[in-house]
C-alpha positions as CSV (number, residue, x, y, z in Angstrom):
1,M,14.3,-17.1,-6.0
2,K,13.3,-14.8,-8.8
3,K,16.0,-12.5,-10.1
4,P,15.4,-8.8,-10.5
5,L,15.0,-7.6,-14.1
6,P,16.6,-4.4,-15.4
7,A,14.0,-1.6,-15.5
8,L,14.3,-1.2,-19.3
9,L,13.7,-4.9,-19.9
10,A,10.7,-5.0,-17.5
11,L,9.2,-2.0,-19.4
12,L,9.9,-3.6,-22.8
13,L,8.3,-6.9,-21.8
14,G,5.2,-5.1,-20.4
15,L,5.9,-6.4,-16.9
16,P,5.0,-4.4,-13.8
17,I,8.0,-2.5,-12.4
18,S,7.5,-4.6,-9.3
19,A,9.5,-7.2,-11.1
20,L,12.5,-5.1,-10.1
21,F,11.8,-5.9,-6.5
22,A,10.6,-9.5,-7.2
23,A,11.1,-11.8,-4.3
24,D,9.7,-15.1,-3.2
25,P,7.5,-14.8,-1.3
26,P,5.9,-11.5,-2.3
27,P,6.6,-8.5,0.0
28,N,4.4,-7.7,3.0
29,I,3.0,-4.2,2.8
30,V,2.2,-1.8,5.7
31,F,0.2,1.4,4.8
32,I,0.1,4.1,7.4
33,L,-2.4,6.9,6.9
34,V,-2.4,9.9,9.2
35,D,-5.3,12.3,9.6
36,D,-5.0,16.0,8.8
37,Q,-1.2,16.2,8.3
38,R,0.3,18.7,5.9
39,N,3.5,17.9,4.1
40,T,5.8,20.0,6.3
41,S,4.8,18.5,9.6
42,L,7.6,16.0,9.9
43,G,11.2,16.3,11.0
44,C,12.5,14.8,7.7
45,A,10.5,17.5,5.9
46,G,12.4,20.2,7.7
47,H,10.1,21.1,10.6
48,P,12.4,22.4,13.3
49,Q,10.2,21.5,16.3
50,I,8.1,18.5,15.4
51,K,9.9,15.2,16.4
52,T,9.2,12.2,14.3
53,P,12.4,10.0,14.4
54,V,10.7,6.8,13.3
55,I,9.2,8.3,10.2
56,D,12.4,10.2,9.6
57,R,14.3,6.9,9.5
58,L,11.9,5.5,7.0
59,A,12.5,8.5,4.8
60,A,16.3,8.2,5.2
61,R,16.2,4.6,4.1
62,G,13.5,5.0,1.6
63,V,12.1,7.6,-0.8
64,R,10.3,10.8,0.1
65,F,8.0,12.6,-2.4
66,E,8.4,16.3,-1.9
67,N,5.4,17.1,-4.2
68,A,2.6,14.7,-3.0
69,F,-1.0,15.9,-3.0
70,T,-4.5,14.7,-2.2
71,Q,-7.0,14.7,-5.0
72,T,-9.7,16.0,-2.7
73,P,-8.9,17.7,0.6
74,I,-11.4,16.0,3.0
75,C,-11.0,12.8,4.9
76,M,-14.2,11.0,3.7
77,A,-13.7,11.4,0.0
78,S,-9.9,11.1,0.2
79,R,-10.2,7.7,2.0
80,A,-12.6,6.6,-0.7
81,N,-10.1,7.6,-3.3
82,L,-7.5,5.4,-1.6
83,F,-9.8,2.4,-1.4
84,T,-11.0,2.6,-5.0
85,G,-8.2,4.2,-6.9
86,L,-10.7,6.6,-8.4
87,T,-11.3,10.4,-8.2
88,T,-14.2,11.7,-6.2
89,T,-16.0,12.6,-9.4
90,T,-15.9,9.0,-10.4
91,H,-16.7,7.1,-7.2
92,G,-19.2,9.7,-6.2
93,Y,-18.7,9.7,-2.5
94,H,-17.7,13.1,-1.3
95,G,-19.3,13.1,2.2
96,N,-22.9,13.3,3.4
97,P,-25.3,13.5,1.6
98,S,-23.8,11.9,-1.5
99,T,-23.6,8.7,-3.4
100,P,-22.0,5.8,-1.4
101,V,-19.2,3.7,-2.9
102,R,-20.6,1.2,-5.4
103,K,-20.3,-2.6,-5.2
104,E,-18.3,-2.7,-8.5
105,D,-15.8,-0.2,-7.1
106,L,-15.4,-2.2,-3.9
107,A,-14.8,-5.3,-6.0
108,T,-11.8,-3.6,-7.6
109,S,-10.5,-1.9,-4.4
110,F,-6.9,-2.7,-3.8
111,P,-7.4,-4.5,-0.4
112,T,-10.0,-6.7,-2.1
113,L,-7.6,-7.6,-4.9
114,L,-4.8,-8.2,-2.4
115,R,-7.0,-10.5,-0.4
116,Q,-8.2,-12.4,-3.5
117,S,-4.5,-12.8,-4.5
118,G,-3.6,-14.6,-1.3
119,Y,-2.7,-11.7,1.0
120,Q,-3.8,-11.8,4.6
121,T,-5.3,-8.3,5.1
122,G,-5.9,-6.3,8.3
123,F,-7.3,-2.8,9.0
124,Y,-7.3,-0.9,12.3
125,G,-8.5,2.6,12.9
126,K,-10.6,5.3,11.4
127,Q,-13.0,4.2,8.6
128,H,-14.9,7.1,7.1
129,V,-16.3,5.7,3.9
130,R,-20.0,4.8,3.3
131,W,-20.8,1.8,1.1
132,A,-23.8,1.1,-1.0
133,D,-26.7,-0.5,0.8
134,G,-26.4,-4.2,1.2
135,I,-22.6,-4.5,1.1
136,D,-20.1,-4.7,3.9
137,G,-17.0,-3.0,2.5
138,M,-14.7,-3.8,5.4
139,T,-15.5,-7.5,5.6
140,T,-15.0,-7.8,1.8
141,M,-11.6,-6.1,1.9
142,F,-10.1,-7.4,5.2
143,D,-9.6,-10.7,6.9
144,D,-9.5,-8.9,10.1
145,H,-10.5,-5.4,10.9
146,E,-11.6,-3.1,13.7
147,V,-13.0,0.4,13.2
148,L,-11.5,2.6,15.9
149,H,-12.7,6.2,15.8
150,R,-12.3,9.2,18.0
151,N,-15.2,11.1,19.6
152,P,-13.8,10.7,22.2
153,Y,-10.1,10.0,21.7
154,L,-9.8,8.4,25.2
155,K,-11.6,5.0,25.5
156,K,-12.5,3.4,28.8
157,M,-10.8,0.0,29.2
158,P,-12.3,-3.0,31.1
159,D,-10.1,-2.3,34.1
160,G,-11.5,1.3,34.2
161,T,-8.4,3.0,32.9
162,M,-8.5,5.4,29.9
163,R,-6.5,4.6,26.7
164,H,-6.0,6.7,23.6
165,V,-7.7,5.2,20.6
166,D,-4.6,5.4,18.5
167,E,-2.7,3.3,21.1
168,I,-5.4,0.7,20.6
169,I,-4.8,0.9,16.9
170,G,-1.1,0.2,17.7
171,D,-2.1,-2.7,19.9
172,R,-4.2,-4.3,17.2
173,S,-1.6,-3.8,14.6
174,V,1.2,-5.3,16.6
175,S,-1.1,-8.3,17.3
176,F,-1.8,-8.7,13.6
177,V,1.9,-8.7,12.7
178,S,2.7,-11.2,15.5
179,A,0.0,-13.5,14.2
180,Q,1.4,-13.7,10.7
181,S,3.7,-16.3,9.2
182,A,6.2,-16.4,6.3
183,A,3.9,-18.8,4.5
184,K,1.5,-16.0,3.4
185,P,2.2,-12.3,2.6
186,F,0.2,-9.8,4.6
187,F,-1.1,-6.3,4.2
188,L,-1.7,-4.0,7.2
189,Y,-3.5,-0.7,7.1
190,L,-3.0,1.6,10.1
191,S,-5.6,4.4,9.8
192,F,-4.8,7.0,12.5
193,N,-7.2,9.5,14.0
194,I,-4.2,11.6,14.9
195,A,-3.9,14.6,14.3
196,H,-7.6,15.4,13.8
197,A,-9.1,17.9,16.2
198,E,-11.8,16.7,18.6
199,D,-14.6,18.8,17.2
200,N,-16.9,18.3,20.1
201,D,-14.4,19.5,22.7
202,R,-12.9,22.9,21.9
203,R,-11.1,23.5,25.3
204,P,-7.4,24.2,24.8
205,G,-5.5,21.1,25.7
206,H,-8.5,18.9,24.9
207,H,-9.3,20.0,21.3
208,Y,-6.2,18.1,20.1
209,Q,-5.9,15.0,22.4
210,W,-2.5,13.3,22.6
211,P,-1.6,9.9,24.1
212,A,-0.6,9.9,27.8
213,A,3.0,8.8,26.9
214,E,3.5,12.2,25.4
215,D,2.5,14.2,28.5
216,G,4.8,17.1,29.1
217,L,6.5,17.0,25.7
218,F,7.3,20.4,24.1
219,E,6.3,22.4,27.2
220,D,9.7,24.2,27.0
221,I,9.2,25.4,23.4
222,E,7.4,28.3,21.9
223,P,5.6,26.9,18.8
224,L,6.4,28.6,15.6
225,R,3.8,31.0,14.3
226,P,2.1,30.0,11.0
227,A,4.2,30.7,7.9
228,L,1.3,32.8,6.5
229,D,0.5,34.6,9.7
230,D,0.4,38.1,8.3
231,P,-3.2,39.4,8.2
232,K,-2.7,40.3,4.6
233,Y,-3.2,36.6,3.7
234,Y,-6.6,36.5,5.3
235,D,-7.5,39.9,3.9
236,A,-6.6,38.6,0.4
237,T,-8.9,35.6,0.5
238,P,-12.2,35.9,-1.4
239,E,-15.0,37.1,0.8
240,F,-17.0,33.9,0.5
241,L,-14.1,31.9,2.0
242,K,-14.1,34.2,5.0
243,T,-17.5,32.9,6.1
244,T,-16.8,29.1,5.8
245,I,-15.9,26.8,8.6
246,N,-12.3,27.3,7.8
247,R,-12.7,30.6,9.4
248,T,-15.1,29.5,12.1
249,R,-12.8,26.9,13.3
250,F,-9.9,29.3,13.5
251,F,-11.6,30.7,16.6
252,W,-11.8,27.2,18.1
253,A,-8.0,26.8,18.2
254,Y,-5.8,29.7,17.2
255,D,-7.3,33.1,17.8
256,T,-5.3,34.0,20.9
257,P,-1.6,33.6,21.5
258,E,-2.2,31.3,24.5
259,K,-4.8,29.2,22.7
260,Y,-2.4,28.8,19.7
261,R,0.5,27.9,22.0
262,V,-1.5,25.2,23.9
263,N,-3.0,23.7,20.7
264,L,0.2,23.6,18.7
265,R,2.0,21.9,21.5
266,A,-0.9,19.4,21.6
267,I,-0.6,18.7,17.8
268,Y,3.2,18.2,18.2
269,R,2.5,15.7,20.9
270,M,-0.1,13.9,18.8
271,L,2.4,13.5,16.0
272,A,5.1,12.4,18.4
273,G,2.7,9.8,19.7
274,M,1.8,8.6,16.2
275,D,5.5,8.2,15.4
276,R,6.1,6.2,18.6
277,I,3.1,3.9,17.7
278,V,4.6,3.3,14.3
279,G,7.8,2.5,16.0
280,R,6.0,-0.3,18.0
281,V,4.8,-1.8,14.7
282,M,8.3,-1.6,13.2
283,T,9.7,-3.4,16.2
284,A,7.0,-6.1,15.8
285,L,8.1,-6.5,12.1
286,Q,11.7,-6.9,13.3
287,E,11.0,-9.3,16.1
288,N,8.8,-11.5,13.9
289,G,11.3,-11.7,11.1
290,F,9.5,-9.6,8.5
291,A,11.6,-6.5,8.5
292,E,13.6,-7.4,5.3
293,N,10.6,-8.1,3.2
294,T,8.0,-5.5,4.3
295,V,7.3,-2.3,2.3
296,V,6.1,0.6,4.4
297,I,4.1,3.4,2.8
298,Y,3.3,6.6,4.9
299,S,0.9,9.4,3.9
300,A,-2.0,11.5,5.1
301,D,-5.6,12.0,3.9
302,N,-5.3,15.8,3.4
303,G,-3.3,18.8,4.4
304,Y,-4.2,21.1,7.3
305,Y,-4.2,24.8,8.2
306,L,-2.3,25.6,11.3
307,G,-3.6,29.1,11.5
308,D,-2.3,30.0,8.1
309,R,-4.4,32.6,6.3
310,G,-6.5,32.8,9.5
311,F,-7.9,29.2,8.9
312,Q,-8.2,25.9,10.6
313,G,-9.1,22.7,8.7
314,K,-8.6,21.8,5.1
315,W,-11.2,21.7,2.2
316,S,-10.0,24.6,0.0
317,H,-7.7,25.0,-2.9
318,Y,-4.6,26.4,-1.3
319,D,-1.5,24.2,-1.0
320,Q,-1.7,24.0,2.8
321,S,-4.9,22.0,2.3
322,L,-3.7,19.9,-0.7
323,H,-0.1,19.1,0.1
324,V,0.5,15.9,2.0
325,P,3.5,13.8,3.1
326,L,4.4,10.6,1.2
327,I,7.2,8.2,2.0
328,V,7.9,4.8,0.6
329,Y,10.4,2.5,2.4
330,D,11.3,-0.7,0.6
331,P,14.1,-2.6,2.3
332,R,14.8,-4.4,-1.0
333,L,15.9,-1.2,-2.8
334,K,19.6,-0.9,-3.6
335,S,21.5,1.4,-1.4
336,E,22.1,4.0,-4.1
337,L,18.3,4.4,-4.5
338,R,17.6,5.1,-0.8
339,G,17.4,8.4,0.9
340,R,16.2,10.3,-2.2
341,V,13.7,13.2,-2.2
342,L,11.8,13.1,-5.5
343,Q,10.3,16.2,-7.1
344,E,7.8,14.4,-9.4
345,T,4.2,15.1,-8.6
346,A,2.5,12.2,-6.7
347,L,-1.1,11.8,-5.7
348,N,-3.0,9.8,-3.1
349,L,-4.6,8.1,-6.2
350,D,-1.2,6.6,-7.0
351,I,-1.0,4.7,-3.7
352,P,-3.5,1.9,-4.7
353,A,-1.8,1.3,-8.0
354,T,1.6,1.3,-6.3
355,I,0.6,-1.3,-3.7
356,L,-0.8,-3.6,-6.3
357,D,2.3,-3.2,-8.5
358,L,4.6,-3.9,-5.6
359,A,2.6,-7.1,-4.9
360,A,2.8,-8.1,-8.7
361,I,-1.0,-7.9,-9.0
362,P,-2.3,-6.4,-12.2
363,V,-3.6,-2.8,-11.7
364,P,-7.2,-2.4,-12.9
365,A,-7.5,-0.3,-16.0
366,K,-10.2,1.8,-14.3
367,Y,-7.7,3.1,-11.8
368,Q,-7.0,6.8,-12.2
369,G,-3.6,7.0,-10.5
370,A,-0.3,5.6,-11.6
371,S,2.1,3.3,-9.9
372,L,5.0,5.0,-8.3
373,T,7.3,2.0,-8.7
374,P,9.1,3.4,-11.7
375,L,10.1,6.4,-9.7
376,L,11.2,4.2,-6.8
377,A,13.3,2.2,-9.2
378,G,15.0,5.3,-10.5
379,A,13.4,5.0,-13.9
380,P,10.7,7.7,-14.1
381,P,8.6,7.6,-17.3
382,K,9.2,10.5,-19.7
383,N,5.4,11.3,-19.7
384,W,5.0,11.6,-16.0
385,R,2.1,13.9,-15.0
386,T,2.4,17.6,-15.3
387,D,-1.0,18.5,-13.8
388,F,-3.9,16.9,-11.9
389,Y,-7.6,17.4,-11.2
390,V,-8.6,18.6,-7.7
391,E,-12.1,19.0,-6.2
392,H,-14.2,19.4,-3.1
393,H,-18.0,19.0,-3.0
394,A,-19.0,18.1,0.6
395,N,-21.2,20.1,3.0
396,P,-21.9,23.1,0.7
397,A,-23.9,24.8,3.5
398,Q,-20.7,25.4,5.5
399,I,-17.8,24.8,3.0
400,A,-17.4,26.4,-0.4
401,T,-17.4,23.7,-3.1
402,W,-15.1,23.8,-6.1
403,F,-13.1,21.9,-8.7
404,G,-10.0,22.8,-10.6
405,V,-6.6,21.9,-11.7
406,R,-3.1,22.3,-10.4
407,D,-0.1,22.2,-12.7
408,R,3.6,22.9,-12.1
409,R,3.1,26.6,-12.1
410,Y,-0.6,27.5,-11.6
411,T,-3.5,26.6,-9.4
412,Y,-7.0,27.1,-10.9
413,A,-10.1,26.7,-8.8
414,N,-13.7,27.1,-10.0
415,Y,-15.9,27.9,-6.9
416,Y,-19.1,27.1,-8.9
417,Q,-21.4,27.7,-5.9
418,N,-20.1,31.2,-5.6
419,G,-19.7,32.0,-9.2
420,A,-16.0,32.7,-8.7
421,E,-12.8,31.6,-10.5
422,L,-9.4,31.8,-8.8
423,L,-6.0,31.6,-10.4
424,Y,-2.6,31.7,-8.7
425,D,0.8,32.0,-10.4
426,R,2.9,30.1,-7.8
427,E,6.1,30.7,-9.7
428,R,5.8,34.5,-9.1
429,D,3.5,34.2,-6.1
430,P,4.5,31.0,-4.1
431,T,2.2,31.9,-1.2
432,E,-0.9,32.2,-3.4
433,L,-1.6,35.7,-2.2
434,T,-2.9,37.3,-5.4
435,N,-5.8,36.0,-7.5
436,V,-4.9,36.9,-11.1
437,A,-8.0,35.5,-12.7
438,T,-9.2,39.0,-13.7
439,D,-5.7,40.2,-14.8
440,P,-5.7,40.6,-18.7
441,A,-2.2,39.3,-18.8
442,Y,-3.4,35.9,-17.6
443,A,-6.5,35.7,-19.8
444,A,-5.0,32.9,-22.0
445,T,-3.8,30.9,-19.0
446,L,-7.2,31.2,-17.3
447,A,-9.0,30.0,-20.4
448,Q,-6.6,27.1,-20.9
449,L,-6.9,25.9,-17.2
450,R,-10.6,26.4,-17.2
451,Q,-10.8,24.2,-20.3
452,R,-8.4,21.6,-18.7
453,S,-10.5,21.4,-15.6
454,F,-13.7,20.8,-17.6
455,D,-11.8,18.2,-19.7
456,Y,-10.9,16.4,-16.5
457,K,-14.4,16.7,-15.1
458,T,-15.9,15.2,-18.3
459,H,-13.3,12.5,-18.5
460,Y,-13.8,11.3,-14.9
461,T,-17.6,11.5,-14.9
462,R,-19.1,8.0,-15.2
463,K,-21.4,7.3,-18.1
464,D,-24.3,6.6,-15.7
465,Q,-23.8,10.0,-14.0
466,T,-25.5,13.2,-15.1
467,T,-23.1,15.1,-12.9
468,S,-21.1,14.3,-9.8
469,D,-22.2,17.5,-8.0
470,D,-24.3,20.6,-8.6
471,S,-21.6,22.4,-10.5
472,P,-22.7,24.1,-13.7
473,A,-22.6,22.2,-17.0
474,E,-19.6,23.0,-19.2
475,P,-20.1,26.0,-21.4
476,A,-20.2,25.6,-25.2
477,R,-16.7,24.9,-26.4
478,K,-14.7,22.9,-28.9
479,K,-14.5,19.2,-28.6
480,S,-12.6,17.9,-25.5
481,R,-9.1,17.1,-26.3
482,K,-7.8,13.7,-25.4
483,G,-5.2,15.0,-23.0
484,A,-7.3,14.6,-19.8
485,D,-5.9,11.2,-18.9
486,K,-4.8,9.7,-15.7
487,R,-1.3,11.2,-15.9
């Protein structure tokens, strides 16, 4: 049995921080990805109505990241970020039409590397990434997989009964765990459809479809109104955002008190169902003897508007769209390191590097995130990130496209399609109500963040790309400074 190394010694020797958790055999890893869940939609995150006891227990016994974000707030591109460890600008896949994920990026995807290193890998659920012609991404990455997508949520079974697609994800995941042995480590990816709206069915009570086991839950509660419910938030949004599908979809789900009530209860039921299904997998881990050596990571592909600002969906630069949950439960952590809520900024880009680091597999130099294991071990690097690059380029006919940067105080977004720059001082204006891009007092900050966003864009653009989107070329400026790195 390998002995844990002190964090300082591991760093001095150039070893992965996973050496702190070293065990023989390597840890099993379960990754849970929820669809369209903002950071506050968990009991452990302080939501007074949503019930997620299983996820709350993982947070209580693990580490929750208060400031976790997606690099691109749309499911397709975000999921490609997770597979490849690369920004959307670099891997090029931001939706349709766009460049599919390349063979060379599939070869360095974290599931591919896990599998090549001896892990048994399984994937069940939503798969929303398109691969380059002639390659089968899922077969390359996973020993066993089944793509299980909504449209519709309810699937007809051989006996004629209807079953929620995410219950089937749970069935397959439990079967995968039960088929494993202690002789070989495993990686399981649960990719939920919950809590995505059923776009083709906008009837209240059907637009968000929950599993049957959650029928009747929350009927006795009056869902909280959105935190940014005041019309002033919608009025303050730029005019071009008022004509996007963020606004169109508001009328699908939230525009009357009764519609809002029915649909929010439905979302609560969906999340409760997701939590119960995760509980089934946790029980399978316990019953099969894997509970003490299985790391569980929980996150979401992007945030979500629950009527805030008069919006539904994601896609834009506001925190409701970017801010996601992130929990890491490692049963091998010392008791004093458990139950922490960390304030350091984490990204979905960090998850691939973290998983490989936990498995003691070298992280590819091309990855653009950073392993979170130093933070888990209570030894955060002094140079941890202070800002990050954000972007959205899909479906420009219906969604305004943009790129920008978010740091500890400001959010900057360049809506290049609309010729608009937005700047928010979240320290003075935490709800991002007032765009200060035209305020002379912020001229220096605007110039600095504009420069920083172009630095990131240049840094992340591949040598074989002319541009990753149709955004304008960078204006004449002094030579890019070297600070646009992965931190």
